C-alpha positions as a Python dict, from the first residue, in 0.01 Angstrom:
ca = {
    (1, 'X'): (0, 0, 0),
    (2, 'X'): (367, 67, -82),
    (3, 'X'): (483, 274, -380),
    (4, 'X'): (595, -41, -570),
    (5, 'X'): (263, -215, -507),
    (6, 'X'): (75, 98, -612),
    (7, 'X'): (272, 110, -938),
    (8, 'X'): (191, -255, -1011),
    (9, 'X'): (-176, -198, -934),
    (10, 'X'): (-183, 106, -1160),
    (11, 'X'): (-17, -90, -1440),
    (12, 'X'): (-270, -371, -1408),
    (13, 'X'): (-562, -131, -1412),
    (14, 'X'): (-415, 49, -1713),
    (15, 'X'): (-409, -276, -1912),
    (16, 'X'): (-755, -372, -1790),
    (17, 'X'): (-877, -26, -1887),
    (18, 'X'): (-780, -76, -2252),
    (19, 'X'): (-1148, -131, -2327),
    (20, 'X'): (-1342, 182, -2409),
    (21, 'X'): (-1515, 337, -2110),
    (22, 'X'): (-1876, 448, -2122),
    (23, 'X'): (-2057, 563, -1809),
    (24, 'X'): (-2349, 342, -1711),
    (25, 'X'): (-2319, 120, -2022),
    (26, 'X'): (-2334, -256, -1968),
    (27, 'X'): (-1986, -391, -1889),
    (28, 'X'): (-1800, -664, -2074),
    (29, 'X'): (-1912, -1024, -2104),
    (30, 'X'): (-1652, -1242, -1933),
    (31, 'X'): (-1520, -1593, -1968),
    (32, 'X'): (-1454, -1803, -1659),
    (33, 'X'): (-1142, -2022, -1651),
    (34, 'X'): (-1254, -2386, -1626),
    (35, 'X'): (-1170, -2592, -1318),
    (36, 'X'): (-1074, -2892, -1534),
    (37, 'X'): (-1235, -3125, -1281),
    (38, 'X'): (-1076, -2969, -969),
    (39, 'X'): (-1343, -2802, -750),
    (40, 'X'): (-1254, -2484, -561),
    (41, 'X'): (-1349, -2491, -189),
    (42, 'X'): (-1543, -2192, -60),
    (43, 'X'): (-1410, -2014, 250),
    (44, 'X'): (-1691, -1981, 504),
    (45, 'X'): (-1493, -1788, 768),
    (46, 'X'): (-1654, -1455, 673),
    (47, 'X'): (-2012, -1330, 630),
    (48, 'X'): (-2060, -1562, 329),
    (49, 'X'): (-1883, -1862, 177),
    (50, 'X'): (-1662, -1721, -99),
    (51, 'X'): (-1370, -1790, -332),
    (52, 'X'): (-1167, -1612, -600),
    (53, 'X'): (-1191, -1731, -964),
    (54, 'X'): (-990, -1636, -1273),
    (55, 'X'): (-1171, -1466, -1560),
    (56, 'X'): (-1102, -1296, -1892),
    (57, 'X'): (-1274, -1053, -2127),
    (58, 'X'): (-1470, -1147, -2440),
    (59, 'X'): (-1555, -790, -2550),
    (60, 'X'): (-1276, -539, -2602),
    (61, 'X'): (-1511, -254, -2700),
    (62, 'X'): (-1724, -267, -2384),
    (63, 'X'): (-1622, -98, -2055),
    (64, 'X'): (-1440, -309, -1799),
    (65, 'X'): (-1657, -404, -1500),
    (66, 'X'): (-1629, -211, -1178),
    (67, 'X'): (-1555, -402, -862),
    (68, 'X'): (-1875, -570, -740),
    (69, 'X'): (-2071, -575, -1068),
    (70, 'X'): (-2318, -865, -1074),
    (71, 'X'): (-2291, -1145, -1329),
    (72, 'X'): (-2483, -1461, -1418),
    (73, 'X'): (-2381, -1774, -1607),
    (74, 'X'): (-2474, -1754, -1976),
    (75, 'X'): (-2699, -2026, -2119),
    (76, 'X'): (-2503, -2338, -2206),
    (77, 'X'): (-2242, -2289, -1932),
    (78, 'X'): (-2220, -2505, -1625),
    (79, 'X'): (-2111, -2392, -1279),
    (80, 'X'): (-2178, -2660, -1017),
    (81, 'X'): (-2214, -2619, -642),
    (82, 'X'): (-2085, -2916, -443),
    (83, 'X'): (-2194, -2934, -80),
    (84, 'X'): (-2087, -3185, 184),
    (85, 'X'): (-2371, -3272, 421),
    (86, 'X'): (-2355, -3366, 786),
    (87, 'X'): (-2445, -3723, 689),
    (88, 'X'): (-2133, -3751, 473),
    (89, 'X'): (-2303, -3718, 135),
    (90, 'X'): (-2190, -3482, -141),
    (91, 'X'): (-2462, -3306, -338),
    (92, 'X'): (-2404, -3163, -686),
    (93, 'X'): (-2638, -2869, -743),
    (94, 'X'): (-2685, -2614, -1024),
    (95, 'X'): (-2474, -2316, -925),
    (96, 'X'): (-2692, -2058, -1098),
    (97, 'X'): (-2968, -2138, -849),
    (98, 'X'): (-2759, -2075, -536),
    (99, 'X'): (-2447, -1872, -613),
    (100, 'X'): (-2379, -1499, -647),
    (101, 'X'): (-2107, -1387, -890),
    (102, 'X'): (-1943, -1043, -873),
    (103, 'X'): (-1644, -892, -1052),
    (104, 'X'): (-1327, -834, -851),
    (105, 'X'): (-1018, -699, -1030),
    (106, 'X'): (-1153, -559, -1356),
    (107, 'X'): (-1225, -838, -1601),
    (108, 'X'): (-953, -1069, -1464),
    (109, 'X'): (-1130, -1223, -1166),
    (110, 'X'): (-1465, -1272, -1000),
    (111, 'X'): (-1581, -1366, -653),
    (112, 'X'): (-1834, -1648, -625),
    (113, 'X'): (-2034, -1657, -303),
    (114, 'X'): (-2286, -1879, -127),
    (115, 'X'): (-2498, -1729, 150),
    (116, 'X'): (-2442, -1898, 485),
    (117, 'X'): (-2817, -1917, 532),
    (118, 'X'): (-2836, -2123, 213),
    (119, 'X'): (-2555, -2348, 335),
    (120, 'X'): (-2757, -2412, 651),
    (121, 'X'): (-3079, -2473, 456),
    (122, 'X'): (-2898, -2738, 252),
    (123, 'X'): (-2781, -2909, 570),
    (124, 'X'): (-2423, -2867, 454),
    (125, 'X'): (-2100, -2825, 646),
    (126, 'X'): (-1881, -2716, 354),
    (127, 'X'): (-1911, -2615, -10),
    (128, 'X'): (-1704, -2600, -328),
    (129, 'X'): (-1756, -2478, -684),
    (130, 'X'): (-1667, -2655, -1007),
    (131, 'X'): (-1645, -2450, -1328),
    (132, 'X'): (-1722, -2644, -1643),
    (133, 'X'): (-1572, -2581, -1987),
    (134, 'X'): (-1660, -2280, -2201),
    (135, 'X'): (-1845, -2085, -1930),
    (136, 'X'): (-1939, -1726, -2017),
    (137, 'X'): (-2066, -1468, -1768),
    (138, 'X'): (-2327, -1208, -1861),
    (139, 'X'): (-2354, -878, -1671),
    (140, 'X'): (-2685, -847, -1492),
    (141, 'X'): (-2900, -597, -1682),
    (142, 'X'): (-2957, -266, -1505),
    (143, 'X'): (-3279, -68, -1547),
    (144, 'X'): (-3228, 241, -1757),
    (145, 'X'): (-2902, 121, -1915),
    (146, 'X'): (-2844, 353, -2216),
    (147, 'X'): (-2640, 87, -2398),
    (148, 'X'): (-2749, -265, -2296),
    (149, 'X'): (-2595, -579, -2442),
    (150, 'X'): (-2766, -663, -2772),
    (151, 'X'): (-2859, -1016, -2878),
    (152, 'X'): (-2593, -1003, -3151),
    (153, 'X'): (-2323, -895, -2904),
    (154, 'X'): (-2413, -1175, -2665),
    (155, 'X'): (-2419, -1432, -2945),
    (156, 'X'): (-2074, -1328, -3072),
    (157, 'X'): (-1911, -1308, -2728),
    (158, 'X'): (-2051, -1636, -2595),
    (159, 'X'): (-2015, -1813, -2931),
    (160, 'X'): (-1719, -1751, -3164),
    (161, 'X'): (-1517, -1545, -2916),
    (162, 'X'): (-1567, -1790, -2631),
    (163, 'X'): (-1464, -2083, -2851),
    (164, 'X'): (-1153, -1896, -2966),
    (165, 'X'): (-1063, -1815, -2603),
    (166, 'X'): (-1061, -2181, -2500),
    (167, 'X'): (-719, -2244, -2654),
    (168, 'X'): (-561, -1941, -2485),
    (169, 'X'): (-720, -1949, -2140),
    (170, 'X'): (-840, -2303, -2068),
    (171, 'X'): (-642, -2571, -2245),
    (172, 'X'): (-327, -2700, -2070),
    (173, 'X'): (-53, -2446, -2119),
    (174, 'X'): (129, -2157, -1960),
    (175, 'X'): (-157, -1911, -1910),
    (176, 'X'): (-442, -2145, -1817),
    (177, 'X'): (-232, -2355, -1580),
    (178, 'X'): (-64, -2053, -1421),
    (179, 'X'): (-403, -1891, -1367),
    (180, 'X'): (-543, -2206, -1206),
    (181, 'X'): (-239, -2252, -980),
    (182, 'X'): (-234, -1886, -875),
    (183, 'X'): (-605, -1904, -800),
    (184, 'X'): (-533, -2208, -584),
    (185, 'X'): (-266, -2014, -392),
    (186, 'X'): (-492, -1710, -351),
    (187, 'X'): (-778, -1915, -210),
    (188, 'X'): (-546, -2094, 32),
    (189, 'X'): (-468, -1764, 206),
    (190, 'X'): (-693, -1564, 441),
    (191, 'X'): (-930, -1327, 255),
    (192, 'X'): (-799, -1033, 458),
    (193, 'X'): (-444, -900, 491),
    (194, 'X'): (-364, -1133, 780),
    (195, 'X'): (-149, -1407, 624),
    (196, 'X'): (147, -1508, 838),
    (197, 'X'): (508, -1574, 737),
    (198, 'X'): (453, -1943, 810),
    (199, 'X'): (150, -1954, 578),
    (200, 'X'): (331, -1768, 301),
    (201, 'X'): (657, -1959, 316),
    (202, 'X'): (495, -2303, 321),
    (203, 'X'): (225, -2226, 69),
    (204, 'X'): (390, -2361, -247),
    (205, 'X'): (498, -2691, -89),
    (206, 'X'): (155, -2734, 74),
    (207, 'X'): (-13, -2717, -267),
    (208, 'X'): (219, -2954, -456),
    (209, 'X'): (-16, -3252, -430),
    (210, 'X'): (-324, -3058, -536),
    (211, 'X'): (-445, -3182, -878),
    (212, 'X'): (-441, -2826, -1016),
    (213, 'X'): (-69, -2811, -941),
    (214, 'X'): (27, -3173, -1001),
    (215, 'X'): (-155, -3192, -1334),
    (216, 'X'): (-26, -2863, -1474),
    (217, 'X'): (223, -2827, -1755),
    (218, 'X'): (583, -2745, -1669),
    (219, 'X'): (539, -2403, -1833),
    (220, 'X'): (230, -2330, -1624),
    (221, 'X'): (397, -2432, -1299),
    (222, 'X'): (704, -2224, -1383),
    (223, 'X'): (495, -1914, -1457),
    (224, 'X'): (297, -1959, -1135),
    (225, 'X'): (620, -2013, -939),
    (226, 'X'): (760, -1688, -1080),
    (227, 'X'): (449, -1506, -955),
    (228, 'X'): (475, -1673, -613),
    (229, 'X'): (847, -1595, -577),
    (230, 'X'): (799, -1232, -684),
    (231, 'X'): (528, -1188, -421),
    (232, 'X'): (742, -1354, -153),
    (233, 'X'): (1020, -1106, -232),
    (234, 'X'): (772, -817, -218),
    (235, 'X'): (648, -932, 121),
    (236, 'X'): (1001, -965, 260),
    (237, 'X'): (1077, -615, 134),
    (238, 'X'): (751, -479, 286),
    (239, 'X'): (651, -372, -66),
    (240, 'X'): (297, -512, -55),
    (241, 'X'): (21, -529, 205),
    (242, 'X'): (-32, -906, 190),
    (243, 'X'): (70, -1212, -7),
    (244, 'X'): (-286, -1260, -126),
    (245, 'X'): (-317, -904, -253),
    (246, 'X'): (12, -938, -441),
    (247, 'X'): (-92, -1268, -599),
    (248, 'X'): (-424, -1118, -709),
    (249, 'X'): (-252, -822, -876),
    (250, 'X'): (13, -1031, -1051),
    (251, 'X'): (-246, -1280, -1169),
    (252, 'X'): (-448, -986, -1304),
    (253, 'X'): (-138, -864, -1487),
    (254, 'X'): (-86, -1208, -1646),
    (255, 'X'): (-448, -1236, -1759),
    (256, 'X'): (-483, -877, -1876),
    (257, 'X'): (-164, -893, -2082),
    (258, 'X'): (-273, -1224, -2234),
    (259, 'X'): (-617, -1078, -2303),
    (260, 'X'): (-460, -794, -2499),
    (261, 'X'): (-281, -1046, -2721),
    (262, 'X'): (-601, -1248, -2757),
    (263, 'X'): (-789, -940, -2878),
    (264, 'X'): (-522, -877, -3142),
    (265, 'X'): (-538, -1236, -3264),
    (266, 'X'): (-921, -1228, -3271),
    (267, 'X'): (-952, -898, -3457),
    (268, 'X'): (-1118, -1071, -3752),
    (269, 'X'): (-1420, -1189, -3553),
}
């Protein structure tokens, strides 16, 4: 990683790390940015079928998750697994029964995965995930946790805080649309640092007809385009390891900065 990329990563982690840290305590409850009816395809080229999803924090006082912390969908939320079968049918299945969710970059993103063995058992050839509105993610409880999530904490985070977050992170607008578009761009690139100049340079145009892009607000598209252009410049200057890595870090910066403002606005809850 170049010096410039390292500085950006450090800045992102500094913002993410605004929450108080407490060793071994349960990490923050997260919100998952809704798909708004546009499923995210899972990439099955690796050991499992996976994709990157945008997230945000609902608990400022809890420690930020470490990379790879396990999460589950909170009651009332809906994450749907869509699988295309060999016969041409599309099945809609409850995601909490089949999918594994793990934190990626602090509280700003998660990876959702489907085991390839499960894909085969379902007789499917491809899979996608649709995130419904107002989805909250609960950290999986760990035995011996000295400070587990209390019922009151869960109720506040998944109730009043999650409802307040809808306006900032999910409704059409700069942040929600930019997050959805950047997620689209991230998932269109290889999961490893192997994207080519052809893939990078044609990425924006290739995504123009996608509903997440076409249906976004002008402000959201502009913000996402700024992120894309900044990463293209970084790649041309050899200042980042891959386009995907750069997009992930800049998306994290957008969401973490917005989260800080959201916490300030929600101080009365």
